[in-house]
C-alpha positions as CSV (number, residue, x, y, z in Angstrom):
1,M,0.0,0.0,0.0
2,I,1.4,3.3,-1.0
3,T,2.2,5.8,1.8
4,A,1.1,9.4,2.0
5,D,4.7,10.6,1.6
6,A,5.2,8.4,-1.4
7,L,2.0,9.6,-3.0
8,L,3.0,13.2,-2.5
9,D,6.4,12.5,-4.0
10,E,4.9,10.7,-7.0
11,F,2.5,13.7,-7.5
12,V,5.3,16.3,-7.5
13,T,7.4,14.1,-9.8
14,A,4.5,13.9,-12.3
15,L,4.3,17.7,-12.4
16,R,8.0,17.9,-13.4
17,V,8.7,21.0,-11.3
18,G,12.1,22.2,-10.1
19,M,13.7,21.4,-6.8
20,E,12.9,24.8,-5.3
21,R,9.2,24.5,-5.8
22,R,9.2,20.9,-4.7
23,V,10.8,22.0,-1.4
24,D,8.3,24.8,-1.1
25,F,5.4,22.4,-1.4
26,L,6.7,19.8,0.9
27,T,7.5,22.5,3.5
28,A,4.0,23.9,3.2
29,V,2.5,20.5,3.8
30,R,4.7,19.9,6.8
31,D,4.0,23.3,8.4
32,N,0.3,23.4,7.4
33,P,-1.0,19.8,7.4
34,P,-4.1,19.8,5.1
35,H,-7.3,18.6,6.8
36,D,-9.2,18.0,3.5
37,I,-8.6,17.6,-0.2
38,Q,-9.4,21.2,-1.0
39,R,-6.8,22.5,1.4
40,L,-4.2,20.2,-0.1
41,Y,-5.2,21.4,-3.6
42,W,-4.5,25.0,-2.7
43,L,-1.3,24.2,-0.8
44,A,-0.1,22.5,-4.0
45,R,-1.5,25.2,-6.3
46,V,0.2,28.2,-4.7
47,T,3.5,26.6,-4.3
48,L,3.9,24.5,-7.5
49,V,2.1,26.5,-10.2
50,T,3.8,29.6,-11.6
51,R,2.1,30.2,-14.9
52,L,-1.6,30.5,-15.7
53,E,-1.3,28.2,-18.7
54,D,0.0,25.4,-16.4
55,I,-3.2,25.2,-14.4
56,P,-5.1,22.7,-16.6
57,F,-2.2,20.2,-16.5
58,F,-1.8,20.7,-12.8
59,D,-5.5,20.1,-12.2
60,A,-5.4,16.9,-14.3
61,V,-2.4,15.5,-12.4
62,F,-4.0,16.4,-9.1
63,A,-7.3,14.8,-10.0
64,M,-5.4,11.6,-11.2
65,H,-3.5,11.2,-7.9
66,F,-6.0,12.3,-5.3
67,L,-9.5,12.1,-6.9
68,G,-9.2,8.9,-8.9
69,A,-9.5,10.5,-12.3
70,P,-8.0,8.7,-15.4
71,P,-4.5,9.7,-16.5
72,Q,-4.2,12.8,-18.7
73,P,-1.5,13.4,-21.4
74,A,1.2,15.8,-20.5
75,P,1.0,19.3,-22.2
76,T,3.0,19.9,-25.4
77,E,5.9,22.3,-25.3
78,A,3.7,25.0,-26.8
79,G,1.4,24.7,-23.8
80,E,-1.7,24.2,-26.0
81,E,-3.1,21.0,-24.4
82,E,-6.8,21.4,-23.6
83,A,-8.0,21.4,-20.1
84,P,-9.3,18.1,-18.8
85,E,-13.1,17.5,-18.7
86,P,-14.6,18.0,-15.2
87,Q,-14.9,14.7,-13.3
88,G,-17.9,15.7,-11.2
89,G,-18.4,15.1,-7.5
90,G,-18.3,17.5,-4.6
91,D,-14.6,17.0,-3.9
92,A,-13.6,18.2,-7.3
93,E,-14.9,21.8,-6.9
94,P,-11.4,23.4,-7.0
95,M,-10.9,22.0,-10.5
96,T,-13.8,24.0,-12.0
97,L,-12.6,27.6,-11.6
98,A,-13.8,30.5,-13.5
99,E,-11.8,33.7,-14.2
100,G,-12.8,36.5,-11.9
101,T,-15.0,34.5,-9.6
102,G,-12.8,34.8,-6.6
103,K,-12.2,31.1,-6.4
104,T,-8.6,31.5,-7.8
105,A,-7.6,33.3,-4.6
106,S,-6.4,31.2,-1.7
107,V,-6.8,32.2,2.0
108,H,-4.0,30.0,3.3
109,D,-1.2,31.8,5.1
110,L,2.0,30.5,3.7
111,R,5.4,32.0,4.5
112,H,7.1,32.4,1.2
113,K,9.8,34.7,-0.2
114,R,10.3,35.4,-3.8
115,A,13.1,37.0,-5.9
116,F,11.9,39.8,-8.0
117,D,13.9,40.5,-11.2
118,G,14.7,43.9,-12.6
119,T,13.8,44.9,-16.1
120,T,15.6,46.0,-19.3
121,D,12.7,48.4,-20.1
122,D,13.4,52.1,-19.8
123,L,11.4,53.5,-16.9
124,A,12.3,57.1,-17.7
125,E,9.1,57.6,-19.8
126,L,7.0,56.3,-16.9
127,R,8.7,58.7,-14.5
128,R,8.1,61.6,-16.9
129,A,4.4,60.6,-17.1
130,L,4.1,60.5,-13.3
131,D,5.7,64.0,-13.0
132,A,3.4,65.4,-15.7
133,H,0.1,63.7,-14.8
134,L,0.0,63.2,-11.1
135,P,-2.5,65.7,-9.6
136,K,-1.1,68.9,-8.2
137,I,-2.0,70.8,-5.1
138,R,-1.0,74.3,-3.9
139,S,1.7,74.3,-1.2
140,R,0.8,75.7,2.2
141,R,4.1,77.6,2.4
142,H,4.6,80.9,0.6
143,K,7.7,81.3,-1.6
144,P,9.1,84.1,-3.7
145,H,7.0,84.3,-6.9
146,R,6.9,86.6,-9.9
147,R,3.2,87.0,-9.5
148,G,1.1,87.0,-6.3
149,S,0.5,89.0,-3.2
150,I,3.1,91.6,-2.1
151,D,5.7,90.3,0.3
152,V,5.9,93.3,2.7
153,R,8.8,91.9,4.7
154,R,11.1,91.3,1.8
155,T,10.0,94.7,0.2
156,L,10.9,96.6,3.4
157,R,14.1,94.7,3.9
158,H,15.2,95.7,0.4
159,A,14.2,99.3,1.1
160,T,16.5,99.5,4.2
161,R,19.4,98.8,1.9
162,T,18.5,101.3,-0.8
163,G,16.9,104.0,1.3
164,E,13.6,103.9,-0.6
165,I,11.2,101.4,-2.1
166,T,12.4,100.6,-5.5
167,M,10.8,97.2,-6.0
168,L,7.8,95.2,-4.8
169,A,8.7,91.7,-3.7
170,R,5.9,89.2,-4.3
171,R,5.1,85.8,-2.9
172,G,2.8,82.9,-3.9
173,R,1.9,79.4,-3.1
174,P,3.5,77.2,-5.8
175,H,1.9,73.9,-6.9
176,R,3.4,70.7,-5.6
177,T,2.6,67.1,-6.6
178,R,-0.1,65.5,-4.4
179,P,1.2,62.5,-2.3
180,L,0.9,59.1,-4.0
181,L,0.1,55.9,-2.1
182,L,0.4,52.4,-3.6
183,L,-1.1,49.3,-2.1
184,I,0.2,46.2,-4.1
185,D,-1.4,42.8,-4.0
186,V,1.4,40.1,-3.9
187,S,-0.8,37.0,-3.6
188,G,-0.5,34.0,-5.8
189,S,-3.3,35.0,-8.1
190,L,-1.2,38.0,-9.2
191,R,2.1,36.2,-9.4
192,E,2.9,37.2,-13.0
193,H,2.0,40.8,-12.4
194,T,3.6,41.5,-9.1
195,P,7.1,42.3,-10.5
196,E,5.7,44.9,-12.9
197,Y,3.7,46.5,-10.1
198,L,6.9,46.7,-7.9
199,R,8.9,48.3,-10.8
200,F,6.1,50.8,-11.2
201,A,6.4,51.6,-7.4
202,W,10.2,52.0,-7.7
203,A,9.7,54.5,-10.6
204,A,7.1,56.4,-8.6
205,Q,9.3,56.6,-5.5
206,C,6.2,57.0,-3.2
207,E,4.7,55.5,-0.1
208,T,4.2,51.8,-0.9
209,F,2.8,48.8,1.0
210,T,2.3,45.2,-0.1
211,F,-0.3,42.8,1.0
212,G,-1.2,39.1,0.6
213,T,-2.0,37.6,3.9
214,R,-0.2,40.4,5.8
215,L,0.6,44.1,5.4
216,T,4.2,45.1,4.7
217,R,5.6,48.6,4.3
218,V,8.3,48.6,1.6
219,T,8.8,52.3,1.0
220,R,12.4,52.4,2.4
221,Q,13.4,49.3,0.4
222,L,12.3,50.9,-2.8
223,R,14.4,54.0,-2.3
224,S,17.6,52.5,-3.6
225,R,18.8,54.1,-6.8
226,D,19.4,50.7,-8.4
227,L,16.2,48.8,-9.4
228,S,17.7,45.3,-8.8
229,T,19.0,46.3,-5.4
230,A,15.6,47.7,-4.5
231,L,13.7,44.6,-5.6
232,A,16.1,42.4,-3.7
233,D,15.5,44.4,-0.5
234,V,11.8,44.1,-1.1
235,S,12.1,40.3,-1.5
236,A,13.9,40.1,1.8
237,V,11.1,41.7,3.8
238,V,7.9,40.5,2.0
239,E,7.1,37.1,3.5
240,D,3.7,36.4,1.9
241,A,4.6,36.5,-1.8
242,D,2.6,34.2,-4.0
243,G,0.6,32.9,-1.1
244,G,-3.0,33.5,0.0
245,T,-5.3,36.5,-0.2
246,R,-6.6,38.4,2.8
247,I,-7.5,41.8,1.3
248,G,-10.0,42.8,4.0
249,P,-7.7,42.2,7.1
250,A,-4.7,43.8,5.3
251,L,-6.6,47.0,4.4
252,H,-8.2,47.1,7.8
253,E,-4.8,47.0,9.4
254,F,-3.7,49.9,7.2
255,V,-6.6,52.2,8.1
256,A,-6.7,51.1,11.7
257,T,-2.9,51.9,12.2
258,P,-2.7,55.7,12.7
259,R,0.9,56.1,11.3
260,Y,-0.2,54.3,8.2
261,A,-3.6,55.9,7.8
262,D,-2.0,59.4,8.0
263,R,-0.1,58.6,4.8
264,A,-3.4,58.3,2.9
265,R,-4.8,61.7,4.0
266,G,-5.2,63.8,0.9
267,A,-3.2,61.3,-1.2
268,L,-3.9,59.8,-4.6
269,T,-4.3,56.1,-3.5
270,I,-3.9,53.3,-6.0
271,V,-4.7,49.7,-5.1
272,L,-3.1,47.2,-7.6
273,S,-5.1,44.1,-7.0
274,D,-7.6,41.7,-8.7
275,G,-9.9,42.1,-5.7
276,L,-10.4,38.3,-5.3
277,E,-11.2,38.2,-1.6
278,R,-12.4,34.7,-0.6
279,G,-13.2,35.6,3.0
280,D,-16.1,37.6,4.5
281,P,-16.2,40.8,2.3
282,A,-17.6,42.9,5.1
283,L,-14.1,43.8,6.5
284,M,-12.8,44.6,3.0
285,V,-15.8,46.9,2.3
286,A,-15.5,48.8,5.5
287,A,-11.7,49.3,5.1
288,V,-12.1,50.5,1.5
289,Q,-14.8,53.0,2.5
290,R,-12.6,54.3,5.2
291,L,-9.6,54.5,2.8
292,S,-11.8,56.3,0.2
293,R,-12.7,59.0,2.8
294,L,-9.1,59.5,3.8
295,S,-7.8,59.7,0.2
296,H,-8.1,62.5,-2.3
297,K,-9.1,59.8,-4.8
298,L,-9.1,56.0,-4.6
299,L,-8.2,54.1,-7.8
300,W,-8.4,50.3,-8.1
301,W,-6.4,48.9,-11.0
302,S,-6.9,45.3,-11.7
303,P,-5.5,43.0,-14.5
304,L,-9.0,41.5,-14.9
305,A,-10.5,44.9,-15.8
306,L,-8.5,44.9,-19.0
307,Q,-10.9,42.3,-20.4
308,P,-13.9,43.9,-22.1
309,E,-16.3,41.3,-20.8
310,Y,-15.1,41.7,-17.2
311,R,-17.7,42.4,-14.5
312,P,-17.0,42.5,-10.8
313,V,-19.0,39.5,-9.7
314,T,-17.3,38.8,-6.3
315,R,-19.3,40.2,-3.4
316,G,-16.3,42.4,-2.2
317,M,-15.7,44.0,-5.6
318,A,-19.4,44.5,-6.3
319,A,-19.8,46.2,-2.9
320,I,-17.0,48.8,-3.3
321,L,-17.6,49.9,-6.8
322,D,-19.1,53.2,-5.6
323,D,-16.0,53.9,-3.5
324,V,-13.3,53.3,-6.1
325,E,-12.5,54.2,-9.7
326,L,-12.0,50.8,-11.4
327,A,-9.6,50.4,-14.3
328,G,-7.3,47.8,-15.8
329,A,-3.5,47.5,-15.5
330,R,-1.3,44.4,-15.6
331,D,2.1,45.5,-17.0
332,L,4.3,48.6,-17.4
333,Q,2.7,49.6,-20.7
334,S,-0.9,49.5,-19.3
335,L,0.3,51.2,-16.1
336,L,1.8,54.0,-18.3
337,E,-1.6,54.4,-20.1
338,R,-3.4,54.6,-16.7
339,V,-1.0,57.3,-15.5
340,R,-1.5,59.4,-18.7
341,E,-5.3,59.3,-18.1
342,L,-5.0,60.8,-14.6
């Protein structure tokens, strides 16, 4: 009779994954023993699958080893093998996932660090767009200005040197860029988009937080002048990369922590997330409403929203539509387009 360890080893071998992901999966099973087949599915999914196109093959292998499904052929090198037909039965629910339903987001809290690579793309254009299109606000401090109200103190100071008033000094309140706040989803459902979001944050040089199953401030790590160094520093502190999704608790922690909430006051706040919250949406809705009141404007940019047929069908996203401006962004090019529309 085959043992549980042997079955797990045979399952991972059939997936033909690298040693690093094999270790991640076995460590996750050891630290988070699955109490049912659905939990085992998600433990395997978030640790062993790195590409969206690999999901059908993964589902087929999982069903064959743990649900008694017949063997399925391995995908071709082009990755065009069709997804297996559903096998039916209550235990197979994780295999029938639909895009944007919220079922692709896991709630499991797995500690996992990930290396984020730099990019060969030129980010100078993105920085210029941010400088040009981010909203402006008048500074509270007066500074010398060619036009504006008369600066009596500077005018009189100049007159004491010349003996008479020969010029009228003026002062004004120049415009400054409104603060920008980024909240970046680093959960497993956004694995392929997270590096692009972090590169965007580095180019913006603004207040930045990541969230998956916990909230992490990465502003200081992103201040490095070298992109690769900055992303390496982020990788060292973000412990919930490619794991589960707890949007509500993470955003609630942000708005409930005074030193964090103060950073949202009057800021342009952008949440980069697909919004796939699998828990009770009440906490997420309350936190988003609070964040919307604190912010000058709250934008929610999701890769799902780039699809013309996309409709927010999860309870959480449907409930916050009145509090956010929803748009699509998944890579540097789409992020650049969103910035130019500000």
